[in-house]
N, C-alpha and C positions, 0 to 999 in steps of 0.2 A: 504494500500500500504506500501511497505517497502522501507527504504532508502538505496540506493546504495549497494545492496546485504546484507543489514541489514533489510531493509524496513518493514514497517508496515503501518497501516492506522489509521485515527482517527475518533472519533465520539462522541457523543452528550450528553448533559444535558442541561437544562434550563427550569425553571419552570414558564414561562410566560403563562398565559391563553389567553390573548388577544394581538394581534399584536401591537395595539396602546400603550398598557400599557408597552410594552417592550422598548419603546423609539426608535425603529429602523424603524418606518414607513417611514421615509425619510432619505436616506443616505446623510450625509453632503458632501460626495465626488461625489455626482451624477453629471453627465455632464449636461450642460444647455439643455433646451428643444431644440431639433434639428429643423433646418429649413427643408424644403422639401428634402427628401433623397430617393434614389432608394432602399436603404436597409430598410427592414420592421421590423428587430429585435427590440423588445421593451425592453430596459434594465431596465426600471422601473418595468415592469411586472416580469422580471427575479429576480430583487431585492425583490419584494414582495413575490415571491415564496421562496426565500432564508429565509426571515424573518418568514414566516408562518411555514416552516418546523421546524425551531428551536423552535418556540412557542409551538409546540406539546410536547416538552420535548425530552429526549434522545430516539432516535429511535433504541433501542437495540432489536434484535430478542427475542421474548418471552415476550414483554412488551405491555402494553396498548397503549403508544405513537406510537409504531411500527404499530399497526393495524389502528389507526386513520390516521396516515400519509400515509399508504398504500392506504387506501380508497380515501384520498384526491388526491394523485398522479394519481391514476387510473381515477378519475373523470376529472382531469385537462388534462390528456393526451388525453382523448377522444375528447376534444375540437379541437384538431389539427389533429387527425389521422383518417384514414379510419376504423381502427380496433384497439381496445386496450383490453388487458386482463392481468391476472396475471399468473405466473408460480410458482408452489408451490413445495417445497422440505422440508424434515425434517432432522435435524442434531442433533446427540447426543453430547451435549456440555460437554466437560470434566470439565469445571469450576464449573458447577452445578450438573453434572452427571444426567442431564435430557434432554429430547428431546425439541428442539425449532423449531418453524416453520419459514421458510424463504420464502420470496415472491419477485420474480422478477416482475417488472411491465413493460409491453412491448406494444408498439404501432407501427403501420406501415403506410406508405404512398406509394402508387404505387407499392407495393411489388410484387403482382402477375403478373403484366404486364411489369415490368421493364426489361431492358437488363443488367443493372449494379445495384447492390444492396449494400448499405452501411449501416453498423450498427454503430450507435452513442451510446456510453455507458458511464455511470457514476454510482457510487454507492451512495445509499441514506441512508444506515444504519449508526449508531453511534458507535464509538469505546467504548467498555465498560470499558476501562482502560486508565487513564491519565498517560501513561508511556513514553511520549516523552522526549527527552533529556533536554528540558527546563522546564519540569514539576517539581512540588515540590518533593523533595527527598522522602518524606514519601509516595508519590503516585507511585513511580517507583520501590519499593522494591518487590521482589518475596518471597512468592506467592503474585500475584497482588491483591490489594484491589479492590473491585468493585467501580469504580469512573468514570462513563461514562461522556464523554465530550460533549459540545454543538454541535460540528461538523457543524459549519456554513460554513467554507471554505472546510473542509475535508468531503464532502458529499453533503451539501445543495447547494453549489455554482454551481457545475456542473449540478446537478439536476434542479436547477432553470433555467439555461441556456437552457437545452434541452426542458423543458416544454414550455418556451417562443419561442424557435426556431421552435417547431412543429407548433405553431400557425402562426408564420411568414412565413413558407414555405407552409402552407396549400393551395392547388390549384395552386401553383406557380412552382413546380418542373418540369423540363423537363420530357416529357412523358416516356422516357426510363430510368429514374433514380428512383430507389426505396430507401427509407430510413426506417430503423428500429431504434426505440428509445428503448434502453435497460437500464432501471433503476434497477440495480442489488443490491441485498440484501446480507447480511452476508459477506461482503467484509472485514470488520474490526473486526470480532468477536474475534478470538484469544483465549488466549493470544499469541499463537505461530503461525507461518506461516502455520502449518498443519491444522489449523482451521480458515483460512482466504481465501479470494477469492472464497467463497463457491457458491454464486449465479452465478457468471460468469463461474465458472468451470462446474456447472450443465448445464448451457445454452450451453457451448461449446461442451459438451458430447451429447447433444440432439439438434443439430443444426436444424433449420427449413428447410423445403424443399419448395422452393429453398433457398439455404443458402446464407449468405452474401459473396460478393466478397472481401471486405476489411472492416476494422473498424477504428474508431477514438475514442479514450478514452479521457475523460475529468477528471482530478483529481486535486483538490486544485488549482483552477484557479481563485479564487475570492478574494485573499488577496489584500491589498493596493499596487498599483504599481506593478502588476503582470508582471513577466518576464518568458517566457516559452522557454527555449533552446531545442535543439534537443536531446531527450532521447536516450541513447545508444542502448537499445534493439530494439527500433524503427528503428535506423540506420541499424542494422544488418539484420532485417527481413522484413522491409517495407520501404526501402530507397527511392524507386521510389515515393511512396505515400507521404512520408515525405517531399521530395524535392519539389514536386508539391504544397503541402499545404503551405510551407514556401515561395515559389515563389509567390503564390497568395496573401498571407498576405502582402508581401512587395508591391505588385502591388496596393493594396487597402490602403496603407499607415499605415500598422500595424506592420512594422518591429521592432519598439521599444518593443512591447509586444512579438513578435516572432523573437528574434535575431537568425540568422542562425549560431549558435555556438554549440559545443558539450556540453551537460549537464550531468546529473547523469545517472547511470546505475541502473534501478529499477525493482524489482519484483512487478509487478502491474497487474491490470485486463486485460491488453493486452496479457499477456503470455499464459493463457489457450486458447485464440482464436488463437494465433499464432501456438500453439502446435497442434491445430485441423484444420490447413489449412486455416485460415483466417488472412492474414497479417494485422496487426493493429498497429497504431501509438499511442503513449501516450503523450498527451499534459498536462504537469504538471510543476508547480513551486514548487519544493521540498525545496527550501531554505526559510523555513518559521518557525520562532521561536514559533508560536502557535500550531505547529503540535503535535497532541496527548496531548494537555494540556487543562486546563479549560479556557484558554483565547481564544479558538477557537470560538469566538462570532461574531455577525454581526458588532460590532464596529471596528473590525479588518479586515473587508472586504470592498470592493469598488464596487459600481455600474459601475464605469468606466471600471474596469477590466471585469466585466460580459459583458459589451457592446462590448469591443474589441474582446473577444472570440466569442460572438454571431455573430458579423458581419463577422469575419474571416470564420466561418462555413457557414453562409448564402451565402456569396459571392463565396466560394469554390464550393458549391453544385449547385449553379445556373449558374456558368460560364463554366461548362462542361470542367474540366481540361483535358489535353492532353492524360492522360492514360486511359480515358474512351474509350471503343471501338466504 
């Protein structure tokens, strides 16, 4: 993703082989064990998914960690979905002058029988360059050195939430509501915007039949004390959906995480969908000093943030907001 008409996205490195050895098996900011709740979203499961993705290493297209993580995501998505599969494309990467394979991982619930269909999306790949504004100067010079980032927040956080959400919603959605989970790849490849948003752009050009009625994008939602204002392109092109989502967040006590104020204007994964007729909102906390840096690690993320986003989505989809026909 790119920042306010500069925007880019970040992603991954981290050489832990085992989750426990990484020291992040338990998030110190984790909320206390909940008492009985009508919401079934499991924030501990989402946190574990975040940690496991980072433990694979940098999920850059064309690398072994990418393939291992792809297989893991597909297996976990199958646990909550009626159907799950991969969508493959090949991109000739200017940085290496070689072709790389890119894999979207897609799962569905109630898709064929629904009257209203929602695509929930997030990217899972890792930015190959630590070129964020707060990154070390020697890693921000062009031509960019190959310095893939851990991508805990910028990639793994949204992916962890959607994997856990699929299991929370399994068998509980209204019969006329269908959900598609799109874990898109090649979002942060780069280095320039021309070689980013690759997976979602391919998906948007090859929309399923029946196609989504609207979309909700998660991006960088896992940092400590996440605040997600209303992104400006979402206001322009999906205002009705955006207002309904934020009204619901307030109704379930999550207005602190989702303040109804105007945020950044971002070139992100929602734009290809908007351009192909699927109004999509972008839920993103772009004010993040670890963006596209080597500090984008689990220790700078929060299970509480994952919980807030997960419950906001679960409650929204189960409560049948007014714009559903």
